[in-house]
N, C-alpha and C positions, 0 to 999 in steps of 0.2 A: 666199623671192618680195618682190618689195619690194611696198610696199602701193601699191591704186587711186591716180596724183595725173591730177585730170580738168585740171589744166593742163598736160601732157604732150603732146608733139608723136606722139611712137613711142608707138602700142602694141605689142606682143609677143605677140602669141601660144604659148608656151610647150608643146612637145608629144614627144612623145616616140615611137610611133607615127607613121608619118609620113604611110600611107595616109587611117589615121583624119585625119588631122591636112587633108590634101589632098583629103576628099571635104568635110570642113568648111568647106573657105575658098570651097569648089566653089560649095554653098550657101549661103552666107553673100552672097556679092560676088551671085550671082543673083539673091536677096530685096534688096540694098542697086540695083542698076540693076532691080531691076524698080518701086521709090519713087523713080525720077529724079536717082536721087547720079550724077554725071559722076565718073564711075571710070578711073584709071592703072593702071599696074600689070600683072603677071605670077602669074598661077595656075600651077602645075603639074598638067599631064594624065601620065598614066602607064599605057601599055599596056603589060600583059605581053603575053607571047610563049607560045604553047607547048615551041620547042625554043632557050628560050634560059633564065640563069640570072636574069640583067640584063632589065629594064624598058626599051622605047623609053620615053622623057624625054622631053615636048610641053609649050614656055610659051604660057598666049593670053594675046597681046593685050587687056587689056578695053577697050581704047578701042575698037581695030577692031578686034577679033574673029576677028585672023588670029593661026594655029597656027606658033610657030619650033618646029624640031626641034634637041635641043640637043646628043642621043647617038651613039654610031659602036657604028657594030653590030662589036664584036668577037669572034667566035664563037658557039658556043654551052654556053663552060668559060668563056666572062670573067667572072671578080669583082672585077674594080678597079675604080676609075673609071672610068663609059663616057661621061662631060661631056665635052661639042667643046665648050674655051674660045673659038673663036672663033663657034661660034652661036651659045654666049651673051650675049659682046658684041654682037654682031651685035640679037640681043632686048630687050635691055638701051637698043641705038640706038634701035631703033624704040617701042621705050613711054619715051622720053625724048623720044620728038619725040610725041607724047599726054598730054604732064603740062604745063599750065598754070595760069596765076594758078585760074582758072578750074576746074582741078581739084580736085572735092570732095574726095573721097585717093586715093591712092597708096598700091594692095597690095600685094603684094609675096609669096612662097610661102615662101622662106629663106632665113635665116641662115645662108648653111653651110659647105662648107668655106671655098671660094671667093670669103666673103666673109670668113672669122675670117682670111684668108690677105691678105686688104692690095686682093682685085678686088672686080671682079660684081656688084652690086644698089650698094653705098655710093656709087659717081656719086650711081646714083637720089634713095637718102633724102638726100644731103648738099644737088641740087637742092631737092626736094622741101619740104626745112625753105629752102632761100630764099626760096624763093615762096611762106611762107609756108601747107604744105598739108599736112595730116596724113597719119600712116603706118600702116596696119597691117601688121606684119612675123610672120612663122611662125621658129620660135624651134626648133628639135632642142636637146633639153636637152643634149646635149655640143656643145652650141653658146652653150650660155651662159654663162660666162668672160667669152671674147672678142666676144660681143653687150656684156653690159657694160660691158667696155673700149670698144670702139668710142661706144655709146652716148650711157653719161659720166649723170647724170643728167636726160634730156630721154626717157626710157623709163615709162612702166613695162609690168609682167608680170602679162600671166592666165594661169594653166594655162587648157588645156586639159582638162582633165579636172573644171573648175570654174565652163565654163560648160553654161547646160541643156539640152540636149537637143534639144529643140524649136528650130528653127533661127529663125523670131521671134523670141521671147525672148533667145534668145542676141545676134543682133544689135543689140537693143535696152539691151542691155546693154554693148557697143564701140562706136555712138553717141549710147547721153547719160549714157554714164559716162567720157569723153574730152570733145576738141576738135572731132571728129573734124564734118564739118559737113554734117551736113541741109537738105535743101532743108523736109523735110515738116516743121522744128523752127520753131513761132513763133521773137516776139524772149522770151518772158519764158521758153523753152523744154520748152513743153510739147509736145507733139507737135498738129500740125491735125488740129483736127477731134478731140483727143481731153476724151470728156467730164472735166470737172472736178469732181472729190470734196464 
């Protein structure tokens, strides 16, 4: 893993367990929103189906709360990819509309196979960097090499297993170990209302 670089505009959370990361990201973004952060981007919600091998996949737009279904139902025995690329593109376009220079953080659930092949969330990341909006993105271990090629020296990597199981502490680590813009942070870098030792 690369060392933590506070000047990096992209923070990648590297994980091997998708459902564990999905739960972490939902909880972390809820905490950030409660703190008044202006979030844009997409988090994944996987819905298990009792008669299906594959889950139904949805993306929740952090700016609007809207849910976008992005999977096809290919029958009870489908094991291959069920992602609907057209629906993913539509969700990305909607998320892009919620991204502006006033956004504190762009959050994206995954640098997945689609991104590794050159599509998916790549355009959203590029747009955020143009607007100087920091990016938080999940990266499955299997896609770490293509992610590193894409992000070059613009990213720092944190393993999910290295983040505290206490979500509030984990969010503090993410916000204050990077350039993410936290509205509760004062000019000198302290949390608003934090005690000075």
